[in-house]
N, C-alpha and C positions, 0 to 999 in steps of 0.2 A: 460559856460553852454549853450547848444543848445536846442531849442525847435523845434521838428520835428513832424508835424501833419499828415504827409503822411500815416503812418501806421494806425493811428486812422481813417483817411478818408477811407482807404481801408476796415477796419473792419465795419464801418457804412455802406459803400456801399454794402458789402456782406450781411449784415442783410436785406437790402431793396431790394435786387435783387433775386427773387425766382429762376431764371435760372442760378445763379452763379455756376461755376465749383467747385466741392469739393476741398478744400485746401489740403486734405490728399491724399495719394496714393490709397485710396479705398480698402486697404488690411487689415482693422482692424480685420476681421474675422480670419485672419491667425496668428494674434498675440493676443490671448485672454488675458484678465486681469490676472495678476499674482495671483495665489492662496494666500489667506490670511493665514498667520501662526497664528493659534489660540491656546491659552493655554489649553482651554477645549472645544473641538467641541461638539455641541449639549448639552450645559450646561443646557439649560432650554427648556422644552417641549412647544409645541404650547399652547397658552392661549385662553380660550373662551372669546369672547367679550360680557360680560354680560350686563344687563340693565343699563341705565343711569338715574340718579336722575332727570335730567332736559331735557325737550324736546328742539327742535331746536329754537323755538321762545324764550323760557326762556334763552337759552344759549346766543343768540344774545343780549338779554336785559341785561344779567349779565356780559358778557365778557368784559375784559379790558386788555390792555398791561401794564405790570408792572415789575419792577426789585426789588420790595420789597417783600421778601419771609420769611415765617416762618421757624424756625430752625428744626422743626420736620421732620422725614423722610416721604416719600410717599410710597404707596404700589407698588411694582414692577410689579406684575402680571397684574393689569388693564392697566398700561402704555404700557407694551409689547403687550398686546392684542389690544390696540388702534393702535399701529404701524403696527401690522400684518394685522388688519382689513383695515386700510387705504391703505396699500400696495396692498392687494388683490383687493380692490375696484377699485383702480387706474388701475391695470393690466387688470381687467375685462372690464373697460371702453374703453381701447385702443385695445383690442383684438389682432389681428395679429401683431400690432406694439408695443406690450407691452415690448418686449425685445430689442427694438432698442437702447435704451440709457443705459441699464444695471443699473437701479436704485438699490442702496444698502444703506439701513438705518443702522446707528450706534446709539446706546444709551449709553451715559456715565452715569451710575448710580452712583451718588455721595453720596446721603443719601436716603436709601431705606429699606423697609421691605420686606422679602420674597426672597431676592437674595443678594448675596455678592456684595459689591461695585466693579465696574470694567467697562471696555469697552466691550460692546456687539455688535455683528453684528446680526441683526434680519432678519429672512426670514420666509416664509410661514410654514416651518417645524420646527420652534423653534428659538433658539438664541444660538450663539457661544460666549463663553467668550474669547475675544481676548487677553486681559491682565488686570493686576490690574489697579485700578483707578489712574490717575495721582495725584500728590500732588496739594494742593490748588494753589501754586505758578505757577505750570505748566498750570493749568486750566486758571488762570488769563492771562497767556501769549498767550493762543490760542483763547481767546474770545475777542470781540471788547471792551466790558466794564467789569471791574472787578466785578461788581455786579452779572453778569451772573454766576460767579463761585460759588455763594452762593445758586444756585438753587438746587432742589432735583435731577434733571437729566437734561441732554442736549441731544436732539435728532438732529442728523445731517444726511442730505441726500447726498450721493455721486452718481456720474454718470460717465459713460464711455464716455468721450468726443471724444476719437478716433473713437469709433463706431458711435457716433452721427454725427460726421463730415463726415465720410465715407458714411453715409446714406443720408445726406442732406446738405453737405457743411456748410457754415456759419450759415444757418438756423438751423442746428443741435444743436448748442449751445442754441439758443433761445428755441427750442423745449424741450431740456433736462431741461433747467431752469424752464420752465412752469410746466413740469410734476413733478419735484422735489418739487417745491413750492406747488403744489396741494396736495401732500402727507403730507408735513409739516403743511399746514393750516388745513387739515383734522384732523391730530393729535392734533393740537391746539384746534379745536372746540370740539373734543371728550374729551380732558382733561378738558376743561371748563364745559362741560356737566356733568362731574364727580365732579365739585366743586373745581377743581384745577386752578392754574393761571400760567402765564408765558408770554413770548414775543417772537415773531419771529424776528430773526436778520440775518445779511448778511452772516453769516457762520463763520466757524473756520479758523484761520490763516493757509494758505497752508504750510508755512515753519514750523510752530509749530506742525502740525499733520503729517508731511511727514513720520516720523518713527512710531509715535503712531498708526496711522490708515493705514500705508503703502500707503499713497496717493502720487502718482507721479505727480499729476496735469494733467494727460492725460487719462490714462485708469481708474483711480480712483481719481476723483476730488470732494472735499467737496463743494457743491453748496449753501446750505441754511440750517439754523439751528433754533432750538426752545428750550427755557428753559421751564421746567415744575416743579412746586413746589406747596407745600401747601401754601395757601395765608396767609399773615401776618394778625394777629388779630388787629382790630382797637383799638387804645388806649382808655381806659375808660375815659368818660367825667368827669371833676371835678365838 
């Protein structure tokens, strides 16, 4: 077995060199991301982002990262509204650069009220039902920890790394990662402000979601993810 650090050194060097030449051919615009084959396009209408029970200070005081979840379902509409609001807020913040990395949120509704379980792609104009929800065994295989499969939902952010690299070389990945993380943490805080719980994690296994989310690892790569669930009730004191 041979250990070769040269490729890793080149990657790290590219991250730290703002003038690095893009590693792609710069033609990402000529090969757009392959359209996603959805079972039910426009399955859910855009959701209104209603009032939150807790303000920002209360949310920070109450929030925690946990993998212990209650078995009851969560309401689908507020969660989808949170994802849409976070995505719109992020796009507004970046203005002309909003489309550079092609952010694409997916929601795996596992236990929910108000919508059928399934894999949804969320956009500003609603949500498409991509396909039925995977089996619990499949979900365990695509998450880092088996406990994540017991959440009410999993939110995953995908980005177009081909487009990001054509725009900014190695820095494009870092840029895409920062923006994907911003949306995920926004959804995390919005969920906490609604009394829900969950944890941010490194993302879904690329090989496990290659077909499920049509993720080729280049034009559509799952960057970072979040579990959302009803918090487990504290055990009564004896």
